[in-house]
Each structure stands twice: as C-alpha cells, then as structure tokens.
Steps between C-alpha positions, in 0.01 A plus 500: 500500500121525498324320785144389429232328700375313198362190342550371151230503236516387138614774260457531126868505406681463830438439866301786647536592864213677666575707806230455760282811538664767710349817639426719202659301218526170318804377310537236231840388367566292190858377485781530751380660828854600599625845412692483172859633490545842340473488121830595331314640198226695679386798288227754580201561277139612515196328348185707451209272404148612415295219649291226346686194371859499622778543244739204511793692353492753783553235768771328297678837472479551876632151571794547263592820681457329839760237411318225686421543869164560663204658319245650742143605418309722743128574511218553752244257356499210255686173469845360431423450128812696406723232650456227236465758223835666576669166574406374156629816331811527718636158598831665588348671805583334834147561628179688434303623800164673531436694820141618558527785752163584655578728794749755630614240751578261218675775305732555799564132579854367511412237239368749245788738569772241441340333199448827316852624575650165393325505160691517174183605313174649625156514339197694630187319386167651401223555750387813683767770515322678785579202724864516394516864605305444823671181616857554381572869556735553794572127531782259429340425164547859391858518628580153364382578147688830508810307611468264203458789256760743628761294688492139381404604145287202405246484215159615623164515326126513540174459314163675537486612866864397534588731211304789647699511826841506329464863388551797730137608459235235558135475410374293794138435406434490874131595470432340162646490150431827320414490130627752247152646452453548875841663543471733199154615612623565854876486565426507873270197487530307825649205309800712393728402789870572461797415720875503456841364595436141605818372334812693404543387140724761333351444155152560643575848634255766381286233333171316536446154352159367393407152377229333284529825308325456166291202607329703775520840322715672760652785297256761628551419864880504456474861381294584808760337722771716343294815548434411864868424564595847374217653704625319812837667457673163464651571158508781246494274193430138602500210258283191471555162340192305396554137405247270339427142599733216393772762459818579691790742481844366591699792639876513554650717777582761233126538433514326162185294458394239247153358442389139535156347474223595260387857579631856523608746766415870522739760638321818610660836577306761696569855379430658839177590681157442347305794363186404697525268800222526756265281699186387314627679187610323180873514439664727245862404441688581180813382319582173674776329305468129421747254353347163413745209482381178334682167498835547330540854634715626785475775758745645747318599819799708617535737204138450385577417138389206289539326167253318278201677653249774428496846660177697536323747728188463712267781606214496748237771457216508752546128569517400133822333384638555148819395322722631223573141394382393155135409522471674834573185700615558859686166494 
C-alpha cells in the first residue's frame, strides 16, 4: 500500500493526488494511490521514441503489455502533463504517476524506490540527459529501473533525453548540445561528451540512441559518436539508432521492432576505427552502413536486419559527409 501525505486537487479525467514536496522530488498521482496487484498478463517491451510530439500508439502498446497496474513516469524537470495524457489513452491502468527527481537524495528516497519498483510500466520523459546521468547513477533510481527491465520484465520506454539514456552508450550533452558540423570538424569538440552504462537494457548493449534525428540534422554527430566509442575502447563495432520526431519503435524482447508515428529510423553500423580521428582535425571515417526504416518497415535490433527499408553507405572525408543513396541524400 502506498502511503502519501497528500491533498486532493481536480484532475482532468480522474482524481489526482499530489504528494507534498519531499527532499529532492515531487510526485503526482492520477488514479488509485494504492499499489496495484501484480498484472496477470504483464509482458516486457521497449519503446524507443525520437522526441517531439508523443506517439499515442506507443503508449497504448505499453499499457496493453502492462495489463493494467501502475504506470510511472520519471524525469528531473517539467510537469505532470503525462498523467492526463496517458490516462486518456490507457483507461485500463490503475494509476499514472509522474515523479520529478531533482537530487541524489530524492533518487535514493524510500518513496521513489518503492514507487519505481512497484510500477507495471515505466516511461523516461524528455529533458536533459546529463541530469539523468548525474542524479540517478549509483542510486535507487538506477537499480529500480534495472529491476523493472531485468527482473520484473515490465514495458519500459523513453523519448528524447529519456531515449538517449536507454542505450549502453550515452551522449550526455553535459557541456552543450553539439551539432553535426561542429562534431565533424572536430570530433574532440568539448561538447562531444560520452558516458555509458546507466541502465542495463539488454537490447541497448553496444548501441547509442539519438533523438530528433532528421529534424535537427544529427547524422554527422552520430558518426562521430561511433568513432569516439571505438577510440575509447568501448566497442569494436558499435551501432547507433537515430529516430526522428513523432516516431517510435516498438521492440519485443526478441529484438523485433515495428514503427509507429510519422517518421523514420536509421540504423547505423560502424565498420571499426576511423581512418582519421584527432583533436581539432576533421573526421575521416569510411564505409558506415545505414539501414533506413520508414513507416511500414520493420527492424530487428538483435540480429540487425530489416524489411521495407533502404540500405546505403555513408563516408566522411575530411569532415565532409557523402552518401551512396540515390540523389546523395544522407537521410
């Protein structure tokens, strides 16, 4: 049973209970504040969303796999706007809760610990992924999310910054958001800040996820991230998944993924180390494999094969990016 020091406010679709501010976090619950009984039809799944407008079908898929129960959203800034949105899409859920975790103390609190571990579905909202890494690493948030993924086997997903931290390798943006032109001109630009291993998502091993991909022209920087990951000795042939806005991939535990939304996803395969990778020197990196999957296509992130998409190769010569795709488009 969840115990709250709370008062009742008017909700959009149901009574919303607001937990009084605690040290390092705030919590907002829409629906039943008591812990729901275990769902008999709980099924794992992974949602990778590229930011921008949320994709309704992705949340409905998560809720179906959660079999009712409690849907928890975690973030470090923002509001509880997900509560009425998810409630409307998923009336079968017992509750929807947003927890805004703003300090390490909050991330280790008994309340945050129990409410994450009791979730039947978990969503990591957009925001600033550097704060997720800084505030959640080594805390009960990190261990709780890993418990949901690897022991309780609930559906888990994230968008934008929440997407970025679900892969083994993470672009943190801790000093600023690097552009493709900045990264290609200098792969060791101070904005190229990489980290790893916040959450233990098996399907994210050896991968880096990036969001807002086409909208913010992030292909070039993704190639730099791959080159740096190899250079760091973290992986011999890492992979990246770039997802555009208003787009999500629904991934089964087998790795089989289907597209929902309006955009495409890009699956990048590094061939090994870059030919030229040095500070203040434009990147040269050849023969990066790409598979572009539009709506209607599929991709298996375990065996790295897809259907309904387009395969092509990217090359970077002295910081200049070219493509073998018809018309020379990199996207």
